[in-house]
Z-matrix of the N, CA and C atoms (Angstrom, degrees):
N
C 1 1.413
C 2 1.509 1 108.58
N 3 1.334 2 114.87 1 137.94
C 4 1.493 3 119.62 2 -178.36
C 5 1.552 4 111.05 3 -77.08
N 6 1.366 5 119.55 4 147.18
C 7 1.383 6 123.01 5 173.96
C 8 1.533 7 111.24 6 -60.58
N 9 1.285 8 120.50 7 147.65
C 10 1.509 9 122.29 8 -175.05
C 11 1.552 10 110.46 9 -57.36
N 12 1.320 11 119.93 10 -42.36
C 13 1.525 12 117.44 11 179.43
C 14 1.489 13 110.59 12 -63.51
N 15 1.302 14 126.00 13 -40.54
C 16 1.361 15 128.19 14 -178.90
C 17 1.628 16 110.78 15 -63.75
N 18 1.244 17 114.63 16 -40.13
C 19 1.444 18 121.91 17 177.44
C 20 1.521 19 111.11 18 -67.48
N 21 1.327 20 117.96 19 -36.23
C 22 1.461 21 117.75 20 176.47
C 23 1.532 22 111.05 21 -74.10
N 24 1.222 23 119.48 22 -36.15
C 25 1.440 24 122.26 23 173.64
C 26 1.507 25 115.11 24 -63.89
N 27 1.373 26 114.29 25 -37.11
C 28 1.448 27 118.81 26 179.33
C 29 1.552 28 108.12 27 -71.26
N 30 1.217 29 117.27 28 -32.02
C 31 1.490 30 117.19 29 -176.02
C 32 1.672 31 107.59 30 -75.59
N 33 1.333 32 114.87 31 -23.61
C 34 1.414 33 118.51 32 179.65
C 35 1.558 34 117.16 33 -88.87
N 36 1.273 35 113.53 34 -8.57
C 37 1.437 36 119.53 35 -176.65
C 38 1.555 37 115.74 36 -57.66
N 39 1.363 38 117.87 37 -47.97
C 40 1.469 39 118.61 38 175.55
C 41 1.515 40 114.88 39 -60.81
N 42 1.277 41 114.56 40 -34.65
C 43 1.472 42 120.36 41 177.51
C 44 1.584 43 110.87 42 -65.53
N 45 1.344 44 115.12 43 -42.48
C 46 1.347 45 122.18 44 178.15
C 47 1.556 46 112.67 45 -59.58
N 48 1.403 47 116.85 46 -45.64
C 49 1.423 48 122.82 47 176.66
C 50 1.526 49 112.66 48 -63.29
N 51 1.271 50 114.67 49 -41.11
C 52 1.544 51 118.48 50 177.72
C 53 1.594 52 107.14 51 -61.58
N 54 1.303 53 115.28 52 -46.98
C 55 1.464 54 119.98 53 -175.98
C 56 1.582 55 110.25 54 -62.60
N 57 1.299 56 116.32 55 -43.52
C 58 1.494 57 118.80 56 179.02
C 59 1.443 58 109.52 57 -65.38
N 60 1.314 59 120.50 58 -40.28
C 61 1.481 60 119.50 59 176.53
C 62 1.575 61 116.88 60 -59.67
N 63 1.372 62 106.86 61 -42.48
C 64 1.528 63 113.67 62 178.17
C 65 1.516 64 112.22 63 -68.13
N 66 1.315 65 121.22 64 -37.52
C 67 1.419 66 124.15 65 172.95
C 68 1.451 67 111.75 66 -62.19
N 69 1.346 68 123.21 67 -47.71
C 70 1.461 69 126.54 68 179.54
C 71 1.563 70 111.99 69 -59.46
N 72 1.353 71 111.66 70 -39.58
C 73 1.488 72 115.52 71 174.92
C 74 1.456 73 116.55 72 -64.47
N 75 1.310 74 116.81 73 -37.53
C 76 1.416 75 123.67 74 -179.11
C 77 1.588 76 111.72 75 -71.56
N 78 1.296 77 112.65 76 -33.46
C 79 1.483 78 114.70 77 178.31
C 80 1.484 79 107.81 78 -73.31
N 81 1.299 80 124.00 79 -41.76
C 82 1.444 81 126.67 80 -178.21
C 83 1.633 82 109.55 81 -61.72
N 84 1.316 83 110.72 82 -45.19
C 85 1.542 84 116.10 83 178.99
C 86 1.496 85 110.70 84 -63.68
N 87 1.342 86 117.27 85 -46.49
C 88 1.446 87 121.93 86 -176.40
C 89 1.564 88 110.99 87 -62.12
N 90 1.308 89 121.49 88 -21.99
C 91 1.438 90 121.38 89 -177.53
C 92 1.554 91 112.43 90 -91.47
N 93 1.287 92 116.72 91 -8.13
C 94 1.459 93 118.48 92 -179.65
C 95 1.516 94 113.14 93 -54.41
N 96 1.243 95 121.20 94 -56.05
C 97 1.511 96 122.93 95 -173.81
C 98 1.532 97 107.95 96 -58.76
N 99 1.278 98 119.17 97 -50.50
C 100 1.555 99 118.66 98 -179.11
C 101 1.431 100 116.04 99 -63.57
N 102 1.317 101 119.34 100 -39.96
C 103 1.477 102 124.77 101 179.58
C 104 1.555 103 111.10 102 -70.61
N 105 1.332 104 119.68 103 -37.85
C 106 1.378 105 123.67 104 -170.66
C 107 1.494 106 114.39 105 -91.07
N 108 1.358 107 119.65 106 -13.83
C 109 1.376 108 121.12 107 -172.18
C 110 1.491 109 116.11 108 -59.62
N 111 1.345 110 121.06 109 -38.77
C 112 1.446 111 119.34 110 179.74
C 113 1.572 112 110.14 111 -65.99
N 114 1.314 113 115.80 112 -34.59
C 115 1.459 114 116.36 113 179.58
C 116 1.532 115 113.21 114 -74.30
N 117 1.339 116 113.28 115 -34.70
C 118 1.470 117 115.31 116 174.70
C 119 1.503 118 111.60 117 -67.44
N 120 1.334 119 119.33 118 -42.09
C 121 1.429 120 122.50 119 176.07
C 122 1.527 121 112.02 120 -56.56
N 123 1.280 122 113.95 121 -54.11
C 124 1.570 123 118.97 122 177.68
C 125 1.441 124 110.97 123 -51.20
N 126 1.342 125 120.05 124 -53.27
C 127 1.415 126 125.65 125 -177.85
C 128 1.545 127 111.92 126 -58.81
N 129 1.398 128 113.62 127 -42.06
C 130 1.502 129 117.38 128 -178.58
C 131 1.492 130 110.83 129 -68.82
N 132 1.297 131 120.47 130 -38.54
C 133 1.419 132 119.76 131 178.97
C 134 1.473 133 113.75 132 -62.66
N 135 1.296 134 119.63 133 -38.63
C 136 1.390 135 129.99 134 177.41
C 137 1.576 136 109.37 135 -68.28
N 138 1.326 137 115.94 136 -52.58
C 139 1.543 138 120.70 137 -177.59
C 140 1.469 139 111.58 138 -65.03
N 141 1.313 140 117.53 139 -39.12
C 142 1.542 141 118.85 140 -177.00
C 143 1.503 142 111.22 141 -89.17
N 144 1.312 143 116.20 142 -1.95
C 145 1.468 144 120.08 143 -175.31
C 146 1.488 145 114.56 144 43.43
N 147 1.389 146 111.98 145 62.20
C 148 1.413 147 122.16 146 -167.54
C 149 1.591 148 104.94 147 -144.69
N 150 1.335 149 112.73 148 148.24
C 151 1.482 150 121.26 149 178.05
C 152 1.544 151 107.23 150 -65.49
N 153 1.314 152 113.76 151 147.36
C 154 1.444 153 118.59 152 -175.80
C 155 1.586 154 110.58 153 -61.51
N 156 1.329 155 116.37 154 -35.04
C 157 1.454 156 118.03 155 -179.71
C 158 1.553 157 115.04 156 -68.57
N 159 1.330 158 114.42 157 -16.75
C 160 1.467 159 121.63 158 -178.35
C 161 1.564 160 111.98 159 -99.05
N 162 1.263 161 117.56 160 4.50
C 163 1.474 162 118.67 161 -178.30
C 164 1.465 163 106.83 162 -105.12
N 165 1.321 164 120.36 163 135.00
C 166 1.422 165 127.32 164 176.97
C 167 1.577 166 105.46 165 -115.48
N 168 1.298 167 113.16 166 132.23
C 169 1.514 168 118.57 167 -178.29
C 170 1.471 169 103.07 168 -115.35
N 171 1.343 170 116.48 169 129.65
C 172 1.473 171 127.52 170 174.17
C 173 1.473 172 110.38 171 -107.27
N 174 1.370 173 119.99 172 120.67
C 175 1.414 174 121.26 173 176.65
C 176 1.608 175 109.76 174 -80.97
N 177 1.248 176 115.12 175 130.89
C 178 1.570 177 119.76 176 179.10
C 179 1.520 178 104.86 177 -115.03
N 180 1.326 179 116.76 178 176.05
C 181 1.439 180 123.00 179 -178.77
C 182 1.542 181 111.84 180 -68.72
N 183 1.336 182 114.95 181 152.57
C 184 1.448 183 121.53 182 171.90
C 185 1.528 184 118.66 183 68.87
N 186 1.336 185 114.87 184 22.94
C 187 1.473 186 116.22 185 175.85
C 188 1.548 187 111.23 186 89.57
N 189 1.372 188 118.13 187 11.26
C 190 1.409 189 122.03 188 179.41
C 191 1.541 190 110.91 189 -97.04
N 192 1.355 191 116.86 190 144.06
C 193 1.400 192 122.09 191 -178.43
C 194 1.630 193 108.04 192 -133.74
N 195 1.306 194 112.82 193 151.87
C 196 1.466 195 122.75 194 176.61
C 197 1.568 196 104.72 195 -121.46
N 198 1.288 197 118.01 196 126.23
C 199 1.440 198 124.60 197 175.59
C 200 1.533 199 109.27 198 -112.36
N 201 1.288 200 115.86 199 133.31
C 202 1.436 201 122.43 200 -177.58
C 203 1.508 202 107.11 201 -133.65
N 204 1.386 203 117.86 202 129.04
C 205 1.401 204 123.10 203 175.09
C 206 1.488 205 114.77 204 -177.51
N 207 1.352 206 119.85 205 144.45
C 208 1.469 207 123.81 206 173.67
C 209 1.537 208 109.94 207 67.88
N 210 1.306 209 116.39 208 21.93
C 211 1.527 210 114.48 209 -177.72
C 212 1.498 211 114.82 210 89.54
N 213 1.332 212 115.61 211 2.68
C 214 1.446 213 117.19 212 -175.82
C 215 1.548 214 108.12 213 -126.59
N 216 1.402 215 115.19 214 168.32
C 217 1.468 216 116.63 215 174.79
C 218 1.573 217 106.77 216 -148.97
N 219 1.277 218 109.48 217 150.45
C 220 1.473 219 121.05 218 -179.58
C 221 1.555 220 112.56 219 -136.40
N 222 1.281 221 113.43 220 150.70
C 223 1.506 222 117.88 221 174.00
C 224 1.525 223 111.75 222 -115.97
N 225 1.272 224 115.54 223 146.19
C 226 1.471 225 123.46 224 -176.29
C 227 1.525 226 111.96 225 -138.12
N 228 1.299 227 113.70 226 153.01
C 229 1.501 228 119.74 227 173.12
C 230 1.472 229 105.99 228 -121.31
N 231 1.380 230 118.17 229 141.90
C 232 1.386 231 121.44 230 171.03
C 233 1.497 232 113.64 231 -128.55
N 234 1.332 233 114.07 232 143.85
C 235 1.484 234 119.28 233 177.65
C 236 1.628 235 102.86 234 -130.83
N 237 1.340 236 113.00 235 127.66
C 238 1.422 237 114.17 236 179.51
C 239 1.612 238 110.64 237 -119.15
N 240 1.286 239 112.57 238 147.76
C 241 1.415 240 118.47 239 173.18
C 242 1.539 241 105.70 240 -124.28
N 243 1.258 242 118.63 241 105.63
C 244 1.490 243 122.46 242 -170.30
C 245 1.503 244 109.41 243 60.89
N 246 1.370 245 117.39 244 -118.58
C 247 1.434 246 122.64 245 178.93
C 248 1.498 247 115.93 246 -93.74
N 249 1.423 248 118.69 247 -5.55
C 250 1.400 249 120.45 248 -173.66
C 251 1.574 250 102.86 249 -98.39
N 252 1.332 251 113.88 250 136.23
C 253 1.388 252 116.95 251 -178.28
C 254 1.617 253 110.40 252 -128.58
N 255 1.230 254 117.89 253 153.74
C 256 1.454 255 125.16 254 175.52
C 257 1.512 256 105.51 255 -118.34
N 258 1.404 257 119.97 256 127.75
C 259 1.408 258 119.63 257 172.55
C 260 1.530 259 111.63 258 -120.34
N 261 1.324 260 117.27 259 133.74
C 262 1.503 261 116.48 260 179.80
C 263 1.499 262 106.72 261 -130.62
N 264 1.288 263 109.75 262 148.45
C 265 1.520 264 116.15 263 178.52
C 266 1.483 265 107.68 264 -77.84
N 267 1.485 266 110.20 265 174.17
C 268 1.435 267 118.84 266 -177.63
C 269 1.576 268 106.36 267 -65.93
N 270 1.423 269 114.22 268 134.12
C 271 1.393 270 119.80 269 -178.90
C 272 1.501 271 117.53 270 81.83
N 273 1.328 272 118.79 271 -2.80
C 274 1.501 273 122.46 272 175.29
C 275 1.485 274 108.72 273 -94.67
N 276 1.318 275 112.94 274 142.51
C 277 1.545 276 114.60 275 173.66
C 278 1.482 277 112.01 276 -75.36
N 279 1.328 278 116.61 277 145.77
C 280 1.439 279 122.69 278 178.42
C 281 1.659 280 107.69 279 -97.48
N 282 1.229 281 111.33 280 136.97
C 283 1.448 282 118.61 281 173.41
C 284 1.530 283 111.47 282 -112.68
N 285 1.312 284 117.56 283 108.97
C 286 1.381 285 121.23 284 -178.58
C 287 1.498 286 113.39 285 -60.63
N 288 1.410 287 119.36 286 148.67
C 289 1.440 288 119.66 287 -178.43
C 290 1.528 289 117.17 288 -49.94
N 291 1.353 290 113.05 289 -45.74
C 292 1.544 291 118.46 290 -177.31
C 293 1.429 292 111.23 291 -65.28
N 294 1.339 293 121.89 292 -18.69
C 295 1.453 294 123.06 293 -178.95
C 296 1.480 295 115.03 294 -94.06
N 297 1.375 296 113.98 295 -8.08
C 298 1.422 297 116.64 296 177.84
C 299 1.603 298 113.55 297 -76.46
N 300 1.353 299 115.53 298 149.42
C 301 1.465 300 118.58 299 -177.98
C 302 1.584 301 108.58 300 -68.04
N 303 1.258 302 113.80 301 155.74
C 304 1.474 303 120.06 302 175.96
C 305 1.577 304 106.76 303 -66.05
N 306 1.368 305 115.28 304 125.31
C 307 1.508 306 118.00 305 178.05
C 308 1.551 307 115.81 306 -51.22
N 309 1.228 308 119.38 307 -38.71
C 310 1.468 309 123.49 308 -179.13
C 311 1.523 310 107.60 309 -65.80
N 312 1.247 311 118.33 310 -40.25
C 313 1.596 312 119.42 311 178.18
C 314 1.475 313 106.55 312 -64.37
N 315 1.287 314 117.23 313 -46.08
C 316 1.589 315 118.03 314 179.16
C 317 1.491 316 110.60 315 -56.49
N 318 1.286 317 118.13 316 -45.74
C 319 1.490 318 122.57 317 179.66
C 320 1.508 319 106.38 318 -60.50
N 321 1.277 320 123.35 319 -46.27
C 322 1.452 321 125.09 320 -177.36
C 323 1.521 322 109.24 321 -61.21
N 324 1.384 323 119.33 322 -46.64
C 325 1.400 324 121.64 323 177.47
C 326 1.518 325 112.50 324 -62.69
N 327 1.307 326 117.61 325 -33.35
C 328 1.568 327 120.53 326 -178.82
C 329 1.490 328 108.50 327 -72.70
N 330 1.357 329 120.53 328 -40.20
C 331 1.421 330 125.04 329 179.42
C 332 1.469 331 119.04 330 -80.62
N 333 1.331 332 117.50 331 -5.86
C 334 1.436 333 122.55 332 -176.43
C 335 1.555 334 107.57 333 -75.11
N 336 1.318 335 111.58 334 138.91
C 337 1.458 336 119.66 335 -177.94
C 338 1.570 337 102.71 336 -78.37
N 339 1.373 338 114.69 337 150.82
C 340 1.590 339 120.63 338 177.61
C 341 1.324 340 114.24 339 -58.92
N 342 1.347 341 122.61 340 -28.90
C 343 1.519 342 118.27 341 -178.36
C 344 1.427 343 114.32 342 -92.81
N 345 1.363 344 122.50 343 3.91
C 346 1.486 345 123.21 344 177.69
C 347 1.440 346 111.08 345 -76.20
């Protein structure tokens, strides 16, 4: 028979795993705006054809951003995995980092001769 303390800890193990997963998800979602903001700003200044000082970026929930400047506005979505972020404009498909091809393989395919 198990000691009472060990039995209590064993019963709480699934709850601890669930709590750890929820906390890690909360940490990764909370970092999306701060990590993605430089990429969103760069993309917005280009898309809006507006000087950086004239572009205002508003953070919205769930990694969404609204950029306003020079009489135009644009919407963006960002997804971050640690410090790497992907920013896509409204209507564009997002490709998560883990689903992107390996850059070395892309270079090999690009440099391959047609008769190889």
